[in-house]
VEXDREN-2710 file (C-alpha; in Angstrom, 1 decimal):
% VEXDREN-2710
k/r/px/py/pz
1/UNK/0.6/0.4/0.4
2/UNK/1.4/3.7/-0.9
3/UNK/-1.1/6.1/-2.0
4/UNK/-4.4/4.4/-2.2
5/UNK/-6.9/5.2/0.5
6/UNK/-8.5/2.3/2.6
7/UNK/-11.8/2.1/3.7
8/UNK/-13.9/-0.5/5.7
9/UNK/-17.5/-1.6/4.8
10/UNK/-19.5/-3.5/7.6
11/UNK/-22.5/-5.4/5.8
12/UNK/-25.2/-6.0/9.3
13/UNK/-27.8/-8.2/7.6
14/UNK/-30.5/-8.1/9.5
15/UNK/-33.9/-6.3/8.7
16/UNK/-36.9/-6.1/10.8
17/UNK/-39.1/-6.7/8.2
18/UNK/-38.4/-6.7/4.2
19/UNK/-39.4/-3.9/1.9
20/UNK/-41.0/-5.1/-0.8
21/UNK/-38.8/-3.5/-3.8
22/UNK/-35.8/-4.5/-1.5
23/UNK/-32.9/-7.3/-3.2
24/UNK/-30.5/-6.5/-0.5
25/UNK/-28.7/-9.3/1.1
26/UNK/-30.6/-8.8/4.3
27/UNK/-32.8/-11.4/6.5
28/UNK/-35.8/-10.9/9.2
29/UNK/-35.3/-12.7/12.1
30/UNK/-38.1/-15.3/11.3
31/UNK/-36.3/-15.9/7.6
32/UNK/-33.0/-17.2/10.1
33/UNK/-35.1/-18.9/12.7
34/UNK/-36.4/-21.0/9.8
35/UNK/-33.0/-21.5/8.2
36/UNK/-32.2/-22.9/12.0
37/UNK/-28.6/-20.6/12.0
38/UNK/-27.4/-19.3/15.0
39/UNK/-26.6/-15.7/13.6
40/UNK/-28.7/-13.0/15.3
41/UNK/-28.3/-9.2/16.4
42/UNK/-27.0/-10.6/19.6
43/UNK/-24.5/-13.2/17.9
44/UNK/-23.4/-11.0/15.5
45/UNK/-20.5/-8.5/17.2
46/UNK/-18.0/-11.1/18.2
47/UNK/-17.9/-12.7/14.7
48/UNK/-17.2/-9.7/12.9
49/UNK/-14.2/-9.0/15.0
50/UNK/-12.8/-12.2/14.9
51/UNK/-13.3/-11.8/10.5
52/UNK/-11.3/-8.4/11.5
53/UNK/-8.8/-9.5/13.1
54/UNK/-8.2/-12.7/10.0
55/UNK/-8.6/-10.3/7.6
56/UNK/-6.0/-8.6/8.9
57/UNK/-3.5/-11.7/9.6
58/UNK/-4.0/-13.0/5.8
59/UNK/-4.2/-9.7/4.0
60/UNK/-1.3/-8.0/6.0
61/UNK/-0.2/-5.7/3.5
62/UNK/-3.2/-4.0/3.6
63/UNK/-3.0/-2.6/7.3
64/UNK/-3.1/0.7/6.7
65/UNK/-5.4/3.5/8.9
66/UNK/-8.9/3.8/7.2
67/UNK/-9.9/6.7/6.0
68/UNK/-13.6/5.9/6.1
69/UNK/-15.8/3.1/7.9
70/UNK/-19.5/2.7/6.6
71/UNK/-22.0/0.2/8.4
72/UNK/-24.3/-0.7/5.9
73/UNK/-27.2/-3.2/5.7
74/UNK/-29.8/-4.0/6.0
75/UNK/-30.5/-2.1/9.0
76/UNK/-27.0/-1.8/11.2
77/UNK/-28.7/0.0/13.9
78/UNK/-30.8/-3.3/15.4
79/UNK/-27.4/-3.9/16.9
80/UNK/-26.8/-2.7/20.2
81/UNK/-24.6/0.3/20.4
82/UNK/-22.1/-1.5/22.5
83/UNK/-21.4/-3.8/19.9
84/UNK/-21.2/-1.6/17.1
85/UNK/-18.8/0.5/19.1
86/UNK/-16.6/-2.6/20.2
87/UNK/-16.8/-3.4/16.3
88/UNK/-15.7/0.0/15.2
89/UNK/-12.9/-0.4/18.4
90/UNK/-11.7/-3.3/16.5
91/UNK/-11.2/-1.8/13.3
92/UNK/-9.2/0.9/15.4
93/UNK/-6.8/-1.2/17.2
94/UNK/-6.2/-3.5/14.0
95/UNK/-6.0/-1.4/11.6
96/UNK/-6.2/2.4/12.9
97/UNK/-8.1/5.1/11.9
98/UNK/-7.0/8.1/10.0
99/UNK/-7.6/11.9/11.9
100/UNK/-10.4/12.8/9.8
101/UNK/-11.9/9.1/9.4
102/UNK/-15.6/9.3/8.4
103/UNK/-17.4/7.1/10.3
104/UNK/-20.9/6.3/8.8
105/UNK/-23.9/4.2/10.0
106/UNK/-27.2/3.9/8.0
107/UNK/-30.5/4.0/10.6
108/UNK/-34.2/3.4/9.6
109/UNK/-36.0/6.6/11.7
110/UNK/-38.1/4.2/14.1
111/UNK/-34.8/2.0/15.2
112/UNK/-32.9/4.6/17.3
113/UNK/-33.9/6.8/20.1
114/UNK/-31.8/10.4/22.0
115/UNK/-30.0/8.1/23.9
116/UNK/-28.8/5.4/21.6
117/UNK/-27.9/8.1/19.2
118/UNK/-25.9/9.9/21.8
119/UNK/-24.2/6.6/22.6
120/UNK/-23.1/6.3/18.9
121/UNK/-21.6/9.8/18.7
122/UNK/-19.4/8.8/21.9
123/UNK/-18.5/5.7/20.4
124/UNK/-17.0/7.5/17.6
125/UNK/-19.6/7.2/15.1
126/UNK/-19.7/10.9/13.4
127/UNK/-22.3/10.6/9.9
128/UNK/-25.4/9.4/9.8
129/UNK/-27.6/8.4/7.1
130/UNK/-31.7/7.8/7.3
131/UNK/-33.4/6.0/4.8
132/UNK/-36.6/8.4/4.8
133/UNK/-37.5/7.6/1.0
134/UNK/-40.6/9.9/1.0
135/UNK/-42.7/12.0/3.1
136/UNK/-46.0/10.4/1.5
137/UNK/-47.6/8.1/3.8
138/UNK/-49.0/6.6/0.5
139/UNK/-45.7/6.1/-1.3
140/UNK/-44.4/4.5/2.3
141/UNK/-47.0/1.7/2.1
142/UNK/-46.1/0.8/-1.3
143/UNK/-42.3/0.7/-0.3
144/UNK/-43.6/-1.4/2.6
145/UNK/-41.4/1.4/5.0
146/UNK/-42.3/0.8/8.5
147/UNK/-41.9/4.8/9.8
148/UNK/-43.7/7.5/9.6
149/UNK/-42.3/10.8/7.7
150/UNK/-42.5/12.4/11.0
151/UNK/-40.3/9.9/13.4
152/UNK/-37.2/10.7/10.0
153/UNK/-37.5/14.8/11.4
154/UNK/-37.6/13.6/15.0
155/UNK/-35.0/11.2/14.6
156/UNK/-32.6/14.1/12.5
157/UNK/-33.0/16.6/15.2
158/UNK/-31.9/13.4/17.9
159/UNK/-28.7/13.3/15.6
160/UNK/-27.8/16.9/15.2
161/UNK/-28.4/17.3/19.4
162/UNK/-25.7/14.1/19.5
163/UNK/-23.3/16.1/17.8
164/UNK/-23.6/14.3/14.4
165/UNK/-21.3/16.3/12.1
166/UNK/-22.9/15.5/9.2
167/UNK/-26.8/13.5/8.7
168/UNK/-27.5/12.0/5.4
169/UNK/-31.4/11.5/4.2
170/UNK/-32.0/8.6/1.5
171/UNK/-34.7/9.7/-1.0
172/UNK/-36.2/7.8/-3.3
173/UNK/-38.4/8.5/-6.3
174/UNK/-40.8/7.4/-9.1
175/UNK/-42.3/4.9/-6.9
176/UNK/-45.9/3.9/-8.5
177/UNK/-48.6/6.5/-7.4
178/UNK/-46.3/8.7/-6.7
179/UNK/-47.1/12.4/-7.4
180/UNK/-45.6/15.5/-8.2
181/UNK/-47.0/17.3/-4.8
182/UNK/-45.7/13.9/-3.3
183/UNK/-42.2/15.0/-4.4
184/UNK/-42.4/18.8/-3.6
185/UNK/-43.9/18.1/-0.3
186/UNK/-40.8/15.4/0.6
187/UNK/-38.7/18.3/-0.7
188/UNK/-39.9/20.8/1.3
189/UNK/-39.6/19.4/4.4
190/UNK/-35.9/17.5/3.8
191/UNK/-34.8/21.6/2.9
192/UNK/-36.2/22.6/6.4
193/UNK/-34.3/20.0/8.2
194/UNK/-30.9/20.1/10.0
195/UNK/-29.2/17.9/7.5
196/UNK/-26.0/18.2/4.8
197/UNK/-26.6/16.0/2.4
198/UNK/-29.1/14.0/0.2
199/UNK/-28.8/10.8/-2.0
200/UNK/-32.2/10.5/-4.3
201/UNK/-32.2/7.1/-6.0
202/UNK/-34.8/6.2/-8.8
203/UNK/-36.9/3.5/-8.1
204/UNK/-35.7/0.6/-9.6
205/UNK/-38.0/-2.7/-9.5
206/UNK/-35.7/-5.6/-8.9
207/UNK/-36.7/-9.4/-10.3
208/UNK/-37.7/-11.8/-7.5
209/UNK/-39.5/-8.8/-5.1
210/UNK/-42.6/-8.4/-4.0
211/UNK/-43.2/-5.2/-5.7
212/UNK/-41.8/-7.0/-9.2
213/UNK/-44.6/-9.4/-8.3
214/UNK/-47.3/-6.9/-7.7
215/UNK/-46.5/-5.2/-11.2
216/UNK/-46.3/-8.3/-12.9
217/UNK/-49.9/-9.4/-11.5
218/UNK/-51.3/-5.5/-12.9
219/UNK/-51.7/-4.4/-9.0
220/UNK/-49.2/-1.4/-9.2
221/UNK/-48.2/0.0/-12.6
222/UNK/-44.5/0.2/-13.9
223/UNK/-42.0/3.1/-13.4
224/UNK/-41.6/5.6/-15.7
225/UNK/-38.4/6.9/-17.1
226/UNK/-39.8/10.0/-18.1
227/UNK/-41.6/10.9/-14.7
228/UNK/-38.2/9.9/-13.1
229/UNK/-36.2/12.2/-15.4
230/UNK/-39.2/14.8/-14.5
231/UNK/-38.7/14.3/-10.7
232/UNK/-34.7/14.2/-11.1
233/UNK/-35.0/17.4/-12.3
234/UNK/-37.4/18.7/-9.4
235/UNK/-34.5/17.2/-6.9
236/UNK/-32.3/18.8/-8.6
237/UNK/-33.9/22.3/-8.6
238/UNK/-34.8/22.1/-4.5
239/UNK/-31.7/21.0/-3.6
240/UNK/-29.8/23.8/-5.2
241/UNK/-32.0/26.7/-3.3
242/UNK/-30.9/25.5/-0.4
243/UNK/-27.3/25.5/-1.5
244/UNK/-26.6/21.8/-1.8
245/UNK/-24.5/21.1/-5.1
246/UNK/-24.6/17.8/-7.2
247/UNK/-21.0/16.2/-6.6
248/UNK/-22.1/12.4/-8.0
249/UNK/-25.7/12.0/-10.5
250/UNK/-27.3/11.2/-7.2
251/UNK/-25.8/12.6/-4.3
252/UNK/-26.2/16.3/-3.1
253/UNK/-24.4/17.9/-0.2
254/UNK/-24.0/21.5/1.1
255/UNK/-19.8/22.3/0.6
256/UNK/-17.3/19.9/3.0
257/UNK/-20.3/17.4/3.6
258/UNK/-19.6/15.2/0.7
259/UNK/-20.1/10.7/1.7
260/UNK/-16.0/10.1/1.7
261/UNK/-16.4/6.7/2.0
262/UNK/-18.3/6.8/-1.4
263/UNK/-16.3/9.1/-3.3
264/UNK/-13.7/6.3/-2.4
265/UNK/-15.8/3.8/-4.5
266/UNK/-16.5/6.0/-7.5
267/UNK/-12.3/6.7/-7.3
268/UNK/-11.7/2.8/-7.3
269/UNK/-9.6/3.0/-4.2
270/UNK/-9.2/0.0/-1.9
271/UNK/-11.9/-1.1/0.9
272/UNK/-12.5/-4.3/3.3
273/UNK/-16.0/-5.7/3.0
274/UNK/-16.5/-7.3/6.1
275/UNK/-19.8/-9.4/7.1
276/UNK/-22.1/-11.5/4.8
277/UNK/-22.0/-10.7/1.4
278/UNK/-19.8/-7.6/1.6
279/UNK/-17.4/-6.9/-1.4
280/UNK/-13.6/-6.0/-0.9
281/UNK/-11.4/-4.6/-3.3
282/UNK/-8.1/-4.2/-3.0
283/UNK/-5.7/-2.6/-5.9
284/UNK/-7.5/-4.3/-8.7
285/UNK/-8.5/-8.0/-7.1
286/UNK/-12.1/-7.6/-5.8
287/UNK/-13.4/-10.4/-3.7
288/UNK/-16.6/-10.9/-1.6
289/UNK/-17.7/-12.9/1.3
290/UNK/-20.4/-15.8/1.3
291/UNK/-23.9/-14.6/1.1
292/UNK/-25.9/-16.3/4.3
293/UNK/-25.0/-15.2/7.4
294/UNK/-25.1/-19.1/8.8
295/UNK/-22.0/-20.1/5.9
296/UNK/-20.6/-16.3/6.7
297/UNK/-20.3/-17.5/10.5
298/UNK/-19.5/-21.5/9.8
299/UNK/-16.3/-19.9/8.0
300/UNK/-15.0/-17.2/10.8
301/UNK/-16.1/-20.0/13.7
302/UNK/-13.7/-22.5/11.6
303/UNK/-10.8/-19.2/11.4
304/UNK/-11.5/-19.2/7.6
305/UNK/-12.1/-16.4/5.8
306/UNK/-15.5/-16.8/4.3
307/UNK/-14.4/-15.6/0.8
308/UNK/-17.2/-16.7/-1.7
309/UNK/-15.0/-15.8/-5.0
310/UNK/-12.5/-13.5/-6.4
311/UNK/-12.1/-11.5/-9.7
312/UNK/-8.5/-10.1/-11.0
313/UNK/-9.7/-7.2/-12.7
314/UNK/-7.8/-6.9/-16.2
315/UNK/-6.9/-3.7/-17.5
316/UNK/-9.4/-3.6/-19.7
317/UNK/-11.9/-3.8/-16.9
318/UNK/-10.2/-1.2/-14.6
319/UNK/-10.3/1.2/-17.8
320/UNK/-14.3/0.4/-18.0
321/UNK/-14.5/0.9/-14.5
322/UNK/-13.0/4.4/-14.6
323/UNK/-15.1/5.6/-17.0
324/UNK/-18.4/4.1/-15.5
325/UNK/-17.4/5.3/-11.7
326/UNK/-15.2/8.8/-12.8
327/UNK/-17.8/9.7/-15.0
328/UNK/-20.7/9.9/-12.2
329/UNK/-18.4/11.9/-10.2
330/UNK/-18.5/16.0/-10.7
331/UNK/-15.2/16.4/-11.3
332/UNK/-15.2/13.9/-14.0
333/UNK/-12.8/12.2/-16.2
334/UNK/-9.8/13.1/-18.1
335/UNK/-10.4/13.5/-21.5
336/UNK/-7.0/11.9/-22.1
337/UNK/-7.7/8.8/-20.3
338/UNK/-10.3/7.5/-23.4
339/UNK/-8.9/5.8/-26.4
340/UNK/-9.1/7.2/-30.0
341/UNK/-12.4/6.2/-30.8
342/UNK/-13.8/7.4/-27.1
343/UNK/-12.2/11.2/-27.7
344/UNK/-14.7/11.0/-31.0
345/UNK/-17.5/9.9/-28.9
346/UNK/-17.2/12.5/-26.4
347/UNK/-17.0/15.1/-29.0
348/UNK/-20.1/13.9/-30.3
349/UNK/-21.2/13.9/-27.2
350/UNK/-20.3/17.7/-26.6
351/UNK/-22.3/18.6/-29.5
352/UNK/-25.2/17.2/-27.9
353/UNK/-25.1/19.0/-24.9
354/UNK/-24.2/16.4/-22.7
355/UNK/-20.7/17.2/-21.6
356/UNK/-19.6/21.1/-20.2
357/UNK/-18.0/23.0/-22.5
358/UNK/-15.7/25.0/-20.2
359/UNK/-14.4/21.7/-18.8
360/UNK/-14.0/19.8/-22.0
361/UNK/-11.9/23.1/-23.2
362/UNK/-10.1/22.4/-19.9
363/UNK/-9.2/18.5/-20.4
364/UNK/-12.1/17.0/-19.0
365/UNK/-15.3/15.6/-19.3
366/UNK/-17.8/16.9/-17.2
367/UNK/-21.6/15.7/-17.0
368/UNK/-24.4/18.3/-17.8
369/UNK/-27.8/17.9/-16.6
370/UNK/-28.7/16.7/-19.1
371/UNK/-25.8/14.4/-19.2
372/UNK/-26.5/13.3/-15.9
373/UNK/-29.9/12.0/-17.1
374/UNK/-28.3/9.9/-20.2
375/UNK/-24.9/9.2/-18.4
376/UNK/-25.1/5.4/-18.6
377/UNK/-26.0/5.2/-21.7
378/UNK/-23.1/7.8/-22.2
379/UNK/-20.6/5.3/-20.7
380/UNK/-22.0/2.7/-23.0
381/UNK/-20.9/4.5/-25.9
382/UNK/-17.4/5.5/-24.4
383/UNK/-16.6/1.6/-23.7
384/UNK/-17.4/1.0/-27.0
END
């Protein structure tokens, strides 16, 4: 390891209930009981700590202070605060934390209270991301979310009182039966809340989910790409008005509040992947853990890394990922990183209004607003 940063992602696979749109690697208590596994929120922390130590033993060349730590899931806040803080303390003891290390935890608004948040802050967490999704009770019901809109703002105020430096809210737009009025109400409430970061994602209907089954049966309409593009514009306008700017296609923040952990992903830096199904990246080598908590626990209990598989990225893979990830950032990518055919495509995209002319003149590909809407298609063209 030299000038590459190292982050850590901790996957906590537990959820109180399963949202109808979700295809993440998560499990409810009833699902784990049915699988006869001994893995639960109460037994998770000691195994995760064992995995941290084992990972450092096996990959000792990649032991260096962490620039960021991210607890995701699932619902990490289903774990007791002492367990979460113990995991963070082990990362600090085994790897070290950089002086400005960003430590983020995802939370459902109804899974925390004032005491819980204060204990997390005391334990070293400094950034929190609440899954709000929408302020419309109808939309929340379609998404199978368990919280009320008001609970999110209450939890955010508690987090601010506890001293969290950065607070994010996640939004989902384009849900069946969502209206412009629903989204504008959500954005109005976001605008008056003490948050400095917003992540907003267009709803994707994943195969095998309850939402996909409802749409297939004709109970709900399929989300519209045109509607999603229109809603993206509403979000961009509202967040710009309160001083936030986009720094990645789906992320906006006040100055200095960008999520450093996710920037590490988009810049193809290195990160540990800890917990069931977690992915890791080590300078061109990608690997991922076995998905099921029982299989993960069995490996850790046997003092074996719970690796499901690995993939060595070729120079062509890395080239494509640098384009795919880097172009989503407001900093863009350098023109001279493209192939000759890619430069021709970039010039065409400039003529189509997808790239910022001033940045292009300075040697960088940076998306315009229209380019953000068509980013995936432009990436595919640059690859060819």
